[in-house]
N, C-alpha and C positions, 0 to 999 in steps of 0.2 A: 670706572675710574672717576676720581673726583678732580676737577680742575677749578680753582678759584671758587670753591663752594658749590659749583653746579655739577650736575651729573652729565657726563659725556658718554655717548654710546659708541661702541665700536661697530664699524661696518662689516657685515658678514656677506660672503658671496651668496648670490641667489641660488637656491636649490630648485631643480626641476621637479616635476611631479613624480619622477621615478626615484628621487632621492639622491641622485648624483649631481655633481657640479656640471654646469653648462660646458665648461672647458673640457671636462672628461668625455662628455658625450660627443663633442666636436672631434676630439682625438680618435674616438672609436670609429666615427664615420670616415675620417680621412685615412685611417690605417687599413680599412677594408680593401679588398681587391678592386682595382679600377678596371672598368670595361675598356678594352682597347678596340679601336675601330677596325673593321675588316678592311681588306684591300679595296673592295668595291666602295665602301663608305668613304674611304680616304680619297679615292679618285673622284667620286661624285662631289665631295666637298671642294676639292681643287677645281673641278669644272664649274661649280656654282660661283666660286670666287672669280674665275676668269670671265664668266658670263656677266657678272655684276660689273667688273671693270670695263668690259667692252660696252655694256649698256651705258655706263657713266660717260665714257668717251663719246659715244654716238649721240647721247642727249646733249652734251656740251657742243658738239659740232653742229647739231641741228639748230640749237638756239643761236649760235654765232652766225650761221648761214642765214637764218631768217632775219636777224637784226641787220646784218650787212645788206641783204637784199632790200629790206624796207628803206634803209638810209640811202642807198644808192638810187633806188627807184624814185623815192620821194624828193630828195634834195639835189641829185645830180641830173637825172634824166628829165624829170618834170620841172626842175629849176625852181622849186618852191623855197622861199626863205623860212628860217625857223621863226615862228611866231609865238610869242609868250602865251597868247590866249589858246593856242593849239597844243600846248604842252600836255594837258591831261589826256588828249587824244593819243599823242605819241606814247605816253606812259601806258595807256590802255593796250596799245598794240604790243608793247614790250612785255607786259604782263601776260598777254595771250601767248606770245612766243615762249615765255618761261613755263607756262602751263603745258604747252605742247612738249617741251623738253622734259619736264617731270613725268609726263605721261609715257614718253619713250623710255625713260629710265625704269619706270614702274613695270611696264609691260615686258621689258627685257628679262626681268627676274620672275620666275614662275610663281613665287609666293606673293607677288604684288598684283596678281590678276584681280582679286576682289577690289582692291583699291582703284585699279584702272577702270573697272566697270562702274564704280561709284563716281569717279571723276567724269567719266563719259556721260553717265546719266544726269549728273548735276549740270554739266555744261549744255546738254541738249535741252534740258528743261528751261534754261534761260532763254 
């Protein structure tokens, strides 16, 4: 087509190597029979989700307990005031507590075992 003396090209849909449209290929894939989960797979998936949720709750509880214990022990029992120059030390403790909580969460899920081992090794090398 000509527009204002210039040649304009029409956009054509991309063709795959098989010669069909990409959209047609996607329709063929989606129209095929879908594999349904067996009863055991469904129950295992449900159990894995429940374990993940329980691990998340336990890791949050662990972090909260550790932080509360540190704050009560340091500032109430020992009676230390909050010093601005000690803030990095306090933050370092809180990061350690957070790492422990993440480790609890990762260990709770079986797929997270390699990550837990990596965290443990990295922490022990320090």
